[in-house]
Residue, then its C-alpha position, 0 to 999 in steps of 0.5 A: m716223565p723225565s728225571s731232573q737230571s735229563i731235563p739239562s741233557f734234554l734242552a740242550g739237545a733241543a737247543c742244539s737241534a733249532a740252531l743246526l735247523y736254523i743254519s740249514q734254513r739260512a744256508r738254503q737262502q743264500r744259495r737261493r740268492p742270484q750271486q754276482p754277476f747278477a745283481t738285483s738294482p740298489n733301487a729294486d727294495d725301495a720300501e715306499e711305492l712310487l706309482d704313476s700319476t698326471d704331476l709325475d716327472q720324467r715318466m718315461l724314464r722312471k717307467a724305463e728304470g721300473a723295467l730295468v730293476k726288475r729285468t732277469s738275464r738268469l732265465i731264458i725262454v728258447v723258442e725252437r722252430c715256431t711256425n706261427d707268427h700270431n705265437y712268435s708275437a705273443i712270446l715276445r710280448t710275453a717276455e718283454a711283460l714278465g722281464v724275461q730280457h733274452v730271448h733265443i729263437i731257433a730257426p726263425q720265419c720272417i715275422q712279416s711272412t704271414l702279411t705281404a704286399t701285393d699288385g692286388d686291390d687292398g695291396v695286401d696278402l694274408r698268408r698262411s704260416a706255410g706260404a699259402v695265400v688265405k683265400g677271402a681273407t677279410d680286412a679285420e683278419k688283415k689288420d688283426r695280423a698287422m697288429h700282431h706284427l706291430y706288438a712284436r717289433k715293439a716288444t723287440e725294442w725293449l729284448t735281446v733277441t737271439d737267432f740260431d740256424d739249428t738247435a745245436s747251435c743253440i745248445e752250444s751257446l747255452r752250454k758255453d754261457g752256464y745255463k741249464i736246460w729245461a725243455t718243456d714236454l709232454g711226456q710222461t717222463a717229464v717232471c711237473l713244475t711244481a716245487d714238490a716234484l722239482g724238489r724230489a727230481s733235484d737231489g736236494a740241489e736248489i730246485v731252480p737252477e741259477k741259471i736256466a733256458l725254458v725251451f718250447g718247442t713247434e706248435a704241432v710236436g713241442c722240442s725236438t728229440e734233439m733238444l730233450n736229448a740235451a736237456d737236463l730235465r724235460v718239465y711240464l706244466p700241471l693241467r687239470g681238464f681233458a685238453d693235455s696241451l696249451n696253445l704255445s704262447v699261452a703255455t710259455a706265459l703260464c711256464v715262464h711265470q710259474v718258475f718266477t713264482l717257483d724262484p723269486s729271486l729270478i726277478g731282477a737278476m741281472s749284472e749291473e754292467e749289461r743293465h747300464e748298457l741297457r739303460s744307455k739304449w734304452y734312454a736313446k730310444l725314448a728320447s729319439q721317439r719323441l724328439l721328432s716335431s709332427r712335421d718331420k715325423k711326416r717327412k720321415a715316414k714319406l722319405e720311408t715310403e717313397l724310398k721302399a717303392l723306388e727299391k721295388m722300381e729297382e729290381k723290376r729294372a734290373a730284371g729287364e722290366k722296362l720303366h716309364p719315363e716318370q718312373l726313370d725321373k723318380l730314380a734319379k731322385r732316390e741318391a738325394k732321397q737317401a741322402e736326407l733320410d740319413a741326414m735325419g737319422n744321424k741328427l736325430a741320433a745326435d740329439s737323442q744321445l744329447a737329451v740323456k746325457d749325465l741322466v744314464a750314469n744318474p738315473p731317476r727313481p723307478i716307477s715301483d709298479m708298471r700299472r698306468a694311472d687311469e689318466h694314462r689308460i689307454c684304449f687298444v683299439g682303432r678310432n672307428t672300433k672305439a666309436s663304435h662302442s662309445d656308449a658301452w665304454a662311457d665313462m670307462p678310464a681308458t676312454a677318458n683321453g686324461r692328460s699329465t699335468a707335469d711338462s710332457t716327456a718330449s718337452f723334456f727332451r726337447q729342453r735338455v738337447a738345447q740346455n747341453q747344446k748351449n752348454d757345449c758351445 
């Protein structure tokens, strides 16, 4: 047993050790917090949850705020020479869903390059990523590819996608902006994406850098040698089966989610200046998608289709092809149709700004959970598919076609346009 004289010394030493441990833990927590210019929105930590419901006012704006408060700029997804448009669209959708605002694409292929219009019976060719036509492709396969293109376009409406012609220019941009580069790699020198493995590789520094670019290479061979040599760290996802690799879009989703799990402070890490800029764009976009009447939407779609056809007609004439008199008559109306479409676009843009006037500076409280209420669940299939599964899907929330009891977002925006026009007079 220790002597009575040694007890005070023992207690003092224990207290000192405890104090040092506490200070070191606090210091580590401080280092893990995102520093300016990255900041978490003041609404992100509301104690009381606000969930989607049928009587929730300003529902879409609140949903936009729910996405904004969890958007991050500390983590960038880099896709190097993706050759499959299915993976391309899935990665973009994953980035948006997980709250990653910035996606860098190196040597991007055109998202529409594998679904092209032709003069055939159905007017559409399905092509492989290399360009060859897929012979015997069914209508269902073509519709599936078209849906992937649609998902990609919708995702990019809410993302900041930057294209680079080559790997070197992307690396230079990342270095200039202060991002550490983590390249995914199946080589045995790569570090496993776990806290223990990253801790050993970090030499006492934070396991996840303050600013990180996570790079994913082509489906066939992974990241290029140039990217691997430039990387600050090569990383891989722990797998437990015979398969030593995953589909590119699946690997992207799992790796990004894993990094968020390793460092939750990434969530919502965005400067208030960038968040405000995105809010201005998003609010105006949400308004523009809802202000047009059904009649105006049909007219706008018709004008766009006619102008696209007239553009192809003009290309044929420029190539020396002789046009029929009725085709020439249509071409003569091209300028007037373009002017009408431009006028619709200008009015919609002006009305959209009126609709969100003052809201950008005074946003509503965000939805804290992005899951829809059962009444707002949607069945993401076509009418015929839904009908063919009507018995199996009966009484399911996604097929119930529920309605909101609050004023629709379209009505809300139209009322604000009318009120602000009146106030400005």
